[in-house]
VOBA-1610 file (N, C-alpha, C; in pm, whole numbers, padded with zeros to 5 digits, always signed):
BEGIN
Unk-00680+08763+06284Unk-00672+08696+06394Unk-00795+08650+06427Unk-00819+08546+06564Unk-00959+08556+06616Unk-00877+08630+06770Unk-00991+08644+06780Unk-00897+08745+06988Unk-00993+08587+07064Unk-00884+08644+07124Unk-00858+08509+07285Unk-01010+08567+07393Unk-01055+08442+07466Unk-01181+08565+07551Unk-01129+08655+07654Unk-01040+08631+07678Unk-00949+08752+07792Unk-00911+08855+07709Unk-00815+08886+07682Unk-00726+08998+07699Unk-00693+08999+07501Unk-00808+09078+07398Unk-00805+09028+07260Unk-00667+09038+07240Unk-00601+09174+07289Unk-00448+09165+07202Unk-00372+09119+07265Unk-00340+09001+07361Unk-00239+08871+07382Unk-00182+08782+07342Unk-00203+08768+07232Unk-00170+08621+07114Unk-00190+08692+07010Unk-00174+08789+06986Unk-00094+08824+06880Unk-00030+08912+06917Unk-00022+08969+07044Unk+00133+09022+07064Unk+00192+08944+07109Unk+00165+08821+07147Unk+00292+08719+07203Unk+00339+08630+06997Unk+00219+08655+06898Unk+00278+08627+06779Unk+00320+08747+06774Unk+00349+08846+06696Unk+00447+08942+06665Unk+00579+08942+06722Unk+00551+08908+06863Unk+00690+08891+06931Unk+00826+08814+06825Unk+00710+08674+06829Unk+00768+08556+06793Unk+00825+08585+06665Unk+00718+08684+06570Unk+00789+08624+06410Unk+00919+08728+06450Unk+00916+08789+06552Unk+01019+08989+06526Unk+01100+08901+06514Unk+01122+08795+06624Unk+01257+08780+06722Unk+01308+08668+06610Unk+01175+08615+06516Unk+01274+08514+06465Unk+01284+08549+06246Unk+01279+08732+06293Unk+01311+08792+06121Unk+01434+08742+06082Unk+01513+08777+06147Unk+01697+08769+06101Unk+01711+08585+06075Unk+01608+08498+06075Unk+01656+08332+06060Unk+01596+08405+05935Unk+01480+08469+05904Unk+01447+08445+05743Unk+01474+08470+05635Unk+01585+08622+05706Unk+01663+08707+05666Unk+01767+08622+05612Unk+01866+08561+05647Unk+01881+08496+05597Unk+01912+08375+05537Unk+01770+08338+05566Unk+01768+08216+05452Unk+01727+08202+05304Unk+01641+08369+05303Unk+01627+08474+05179Unk+01725+08408+05099Unk+01896+08467+05144Unk+01996+08525+05100Unk+02033+08369+05049Unk+02028+08245+05065Unk+02045+08168+05045Unk+01958+08089+04941Unk+01961+08097+04835Unk+01856+08051+04765Unk+01909+07935+04632Unk+01772+07861+04631Unk+01827+07737+04539Unk+01852+07764+04453Unk+01948+07674+04378Unk+01989+07665+04238Unk+02064+07814+04249Unk+02174+07877+04288Unk+02256+07994+04285Unk+02118+08113+04229Unk+01958+08139+04325Unk+01862+08185+04213Unk+01952+08330+04298Unk+01940+08386+04216Unk+01895+08563+04332Unk+01845+08572+04464Unk+01910+08646+04560Unk+01903+08619+04642Unk+01813+08741+04721Unk+01731+08749+04805Unk+01645+08850+04886Unk+01705+08928+04944Unk+01717+09029+04929Unk+01880+09078+05032Unk+01808+09200+05143Unk+01791+09200+05237Unk+01656+09327+05316Unk+01849+09414+05397Unk+01850+09572+05254Unk+01916+09617+05297Unk+01848+09740+05388Unk+01720+09783+05368Unk+01685+09986+05441Unk+01578+09912+05527Unk+01525+10038+05558Unk+01403+09993+05662Unk+01268+09956+05532Unk+01214+10026+05431Unk+01193+09976+05336Unk+01130+09856+05375Unk+01300+09785+05350Unk+01270+09631+05302Unk+01217+09558+05407Unk+01291+09551+05538Unk+01234+09548+05659Unk+01057+09564+05644Unk+00992+09642+05651Unk+00877+09674+05602Unk+00792+09581+05504Unk+00844+09567+05426Unk+00833+09480+05324Unk+00789+09348+05348Unk+00954+09300+05436Unk+00921+09170+05425Unk+00854+09142+05553Unk+00806+09198+05658Unk+00793+09181+05774Unk+00621+09170+05742Unk+00588+09323+05650Unk+00410+09301+05592Unk+00393+09205+05537Unk+00492+09095+05451Unk+00427+08956+05390Unk+00418+08857+05509Unk+00489+08889+05650Unk+00512+08754+05722Unk+00355+08785+05812Unk+00326+08904+05823Unk+00201+08926+05942Unk+00094+08916+05801Unk+00058+08897+05720Unk-00030+08866+05617Unk-00099+08735+05650Unk+00041+08635+05682Unk+00019+08474+05723Unk-00056+08487+05870Unk-00056+08586+05927Unk-00165+08579+06046Unk-00246+08633+06099Unk-00246+08751+06043Unk-00356+08821+06043Unk-00439+08894+05930Unk-00547+08952+05946Unk-00605+08973+05838Unk-00628+09142+05792Unk-00636+09236+05904Unk-00669+09349+05937Unk-00492+09411+05925Unk-00447+09452+05846Unk-00314+09468+05859Unk-00295+09645+05772Unk-00308+09756+05898Unk-00331+09867+05825Unk-00222+09940+05764Unk-00099+09966+05714Unk-00023+10002+05660Unk+00031+10154+05659Unk+00084+10238+05774Unk+00093+10347+05724Unk-00046+10467+05731Unk-00051+10394+05840Unk-00158+10414+05883Unk-00157+10582+06008Unk-00190+10726+05939Unk-00203+10855+05980Unk-00226+10849+06196Unk-00196+10934+06238Unk-00144+10878+06393Unk-00210+11054+06437Unk-00287+11048+06493Unk-00354+11174+06581Unk-00232+11296+06624Unk-00223+11423+06620Unk-00168+11519+06599Unk-00091+11502+06777Unk+00000+11505+06778Unk+00110+11491+06936Unk+00262+11576+06938Unk+00229+11704+06985Unk+00308+11808+07030Unk+00384+11876+06846Unk+00240+11953+06856Unk+00172+11970+06738Unk+00230+11918+06549Unk+00251+11753+06578Unk+00287+11734+06457Unk+00225+11528+06521Unk+00175+11508+06342Unk+00132+11400+06355Unk+00198+11307+06180Unk+00222+11150+06248Unk+00320+11115+06173Unk+00218+10996+06087Unk+00296+10909+06065Unk+00245+10757+06003Unk+00278+10636+06071Unk+00265+10562+06122Unk+00231+10428+06230Unk+00311+10345+06086Unk+00389+10233+06140Unk+00433+10166+05964Unk+00290+10016+05915Unk+00255+09984+06076Unk+00188+09880+06091Unk+00065+09899+06228Unk-00089+09874+06132Unk-00129+09914+06287Unk-00226+09783+06278Unk-00230+09707+06389Unk-00313+09598+06334Unk-00497+09571+06393Unk-00581+09642+06367Unk-00660+09737+06432Unk-00747+09624+06538Unk-00746+09542+06495Unk-00867+09439+06606Unk-00779+09426+06679Unk-00685+09389+06665Unk-00563+09370+06779Unk-00534+09487+06876Unk-00597+09577+06845Unk-00536+09756+06883Unk-00411+09726+06938Unk-00290+09667+06813Unk-00154+09730+06864Unk-00089+09769+06744Unk+00017+09849+06713Unk+00119+09923+06649Unk+00178+09862+06678Unk+00270+09879+06526Unk+00363+09762+06498Unk+00494+09933+06488Unk+00615+09930+06503Unk+00689+10017+06459Unk+00849+09983+06391Unk+00874+09975+06331Unk+00965+09926+06264Unk+01084+10051+06256Unk+01203+10018+06278Unk+01340+10080+06225Unk+01453+09984+06248Unk+01528+10005+06143Unk+01668+09934+06069Unk+01742+09998+06121Unk+01815+09931+06211Unk+01977+10077+06184Unk+02080+10081+06062Unk+02160+10121+06095Unk+02308+10168+05948Unk+02379+10260+06128Unk+02496+10304+05963Unk+02611+10354+06053Unk+02570+10500+06134Unk+02420+10600+06085Unk+02395+10718+06120Unk+02305+10676+06213Unk+02244+10538+06236Unk+02117+10500+06317Unk+02122+10402+06387Unk+02243+10433+06515Unk+02234+10397+06633Unk+02224+10366+06813Unk+02279+10308+06852Unk+02167+10285+06950Unk+02109+10451+07017Unk+02150+10523+07085Unk+02136+10681+07066Unk+02020+10729+07025Unk+02065+10693+06876Unk+01926+10783+06799Unk+01780+10706+06781Unk+01798+10586+06785Unk+01700+10488+06805Unk+01665+10510+06917Unk+01654+10514+07033Unk+01673+10577+07152Unk+01582+10674+07160Unk+01602+10774+07094Unk+01580+10881+07083Unk+01455+10951+07033Unk+01427+10814+06885Unk+01352+10835+06868Unk+01224+10721+06877Unk+01249+10619+06951Unk+01158+10562+07034Unk+01084+10624+07093Unk+01175+10643+07215Unk+01091+10755+07304Unk+00992+10881+07250Unk+00981+10905+07141Unk+00879+11021+07069Unk+00796+10963+07026Unk+00818+10819+06956Unk+00720+10713+06898Unk+00618+10650+07008Unk+00698+10625+07152Unk+00586+10599+07230Unk+00478+10687+07283Unk+00549+10799+07353Unk+00464+10886+07323Unk+00329+10929+07270Unk+00409+10938+07087Unk+00279+10926+06993Unk+00154+10873+07022Unk+00217+10712+07021Unk+00131+10613+06990Unk+00098+10609+07092Unk+00123+10631+07210Unk+00035+10587+07326Unk-00086+10717+07307Unk-00133+10812+07221Unk-00255+10873+07220Unk-00288+10848+07124Unk-00304+10747+07030Unk-00356+10676+06935Unk-00505+10607+06971Unk-00623+10615+06951Unk-00719+10577+07027Unk-00731+10451+06961Unk-00677+10340+06852Unk-00667+10213+06897Unk-00543+10131+06931Unk-00482+10155+06942Unk-00341+10152+06978Unk-00362+10138+07126Unk-00349+09965+07219Unk-00317+09954+07359Unk-00204+09888+07397Unk-00113+09883+07261Unk-00013+09793+07282Unk+00084+09809+07124Unk+00254+09852+07205Unk+00307+09831+07103Unk+00437+09763+07125Unk+00466+09744+07002Unk+00587+09631+06955Unk+00654+09734+06883Unk+00812+09796+06928Unk+00896+09859+06838Unk+00986+09762+06783Unk+01016+09704+06658Unk+01092+09615+06612Unk+01189+09733+06596Unk+01315+09650+06659Unk+01401+09727+06532Unk+01554+09603+06549Unk+01551+09605+06346Unk+01625+09536+06332Unk+01764+09566+06352Unk+01845+09510+06352Unk+02045+09532+06362Unk+02110+09429+06323Unk+02110+09418+06235Unk+02189+09312+06106Unk+02296+09326+06144Unk+02354+09434+06144Unk+02504+09476+06153Unk+02590+09515+06295Unk+02493+09491+06383Unk+02553+09516+06486Unk+02560+09641+06564Unk+02441+09769+06515Unk+02519+09883+06621Unk+02470+09889+06749Unk+02373+09830+06754Unk+02373+09854+06841Unk+02416+09784+06993Unk+02508+09845+07096Unk+02627+09775+07133Unk+02579+09654+07244Unk+02440+09731+07361Unk+02384+09697+07482Unk+02235+09652+07394Unk+02205+09554+07298Unk+02037+09528+07269Unk+01970+09518+07379Unk+02019+09515+07488Unk+01955+09447+07582Unk+01922+09585+07729Unk+02007+09665+07716Unk+02014+09790+07795Unk+01905+09811+07704Unk+01890+09865+07531Unk+01833+09936+07522Unk+01690+09934+07604Unk+01661+09788+07565Unk+01515+09697+07561Unk+01457+09727+07671Unk+01511+09702+07789Unk+01462+09743+07924Unk+01437+09895+07994Unk+01527+10018+07917Unk+01482+10097+07897Unk+01398+10154+07852Unk+01353+10121+07772Unk+01158+10170+07687Unk+01056+10057+07725Unk+01095+09928+07752Unk+01000+09843+07786Unk+00914+09891+07845Unk+00715+09864+07857Unk+00673+09934+07989Unk+00543+09842+07971Unk+00475+09814+08071Unk+00359+09760+08076Unk+00264+09864+08204Unk+00166+09941+08144Unk+00066+10009+08245Unk-00044+09942+08221Unk-00180+10009+08295Unk-00306+09926+08311Unk-00350+09939+08151Unk-00359+10020+08090Unk-00400+10049+07920Unk-00309+10129+07788Unk-00200+10074+07847Unk-00030+10044+07732Unk+00076+09982+07793Unk+00085+09901+07706Unk+00191+09796+07686Unk+00311+09857+07614Unk+00457+09833+07599Unk+00512+09889+07518Unk+00615+09744+07463Unk+00720+09667+07430Unk+00798+09581+07368Unk+00863+09637+07276Unk+00996+09684+07293Unk+01095+09644+07211Unk+01129+09549+07203Unk+01198+09507+07062Unk+01308+09433+07015Unk+01390+09437+06942Unk+01531+09440+06993Unk+01626+09399+06872Unk+01647+09247+06850Unk+01667+09270+06707Unk+01735+09144+06630Unk+01803+09156+06548Unk+01921+09073+06560Unk+01968+08990+06600Unk+02067+09022+06693Unk+02068+08997+06846Unk+02180+09016+06952Unk+02285+08903+06973Unk+02391+08996+07072Unk+02510+08896+07021Unk+02655+08840+06956Unk+02602+09049+06891Unk+02731+09035+06803Unk+02858+08987+06891
//
């Protein structure tokens, strides 16, 4: 994706927000296939990552899945997607009965601190796919974790909302 003249991450960040905000509509469409064909169902976090990766390929050239992060608090991990040119990391979560708001929040707090130390990350999108509505107050969780500093921005998107 071509960088804009001002902030090279701005356009990519907005585009990612748009893709994530419409993700549930895509999954619903894939469940209702033509001529009773086999449906494509998003069952777990790997399915979310695979579908999101395919959608990202429409708009971004350099997508690096499973990129290692620098060590933080004695451990390192892998990001779900690094958009190196845009300096954006995408972290993907899918809620389930054992991974509700409290655990999601705890995991994202650790992820945010870890990815802030990544040399190629100026912006972080934490995409939480919640098709069953396990997060009772998605707006509150987003508000608690969203932040924008001089050198780092975090946007948590919980989709869909309003179950």
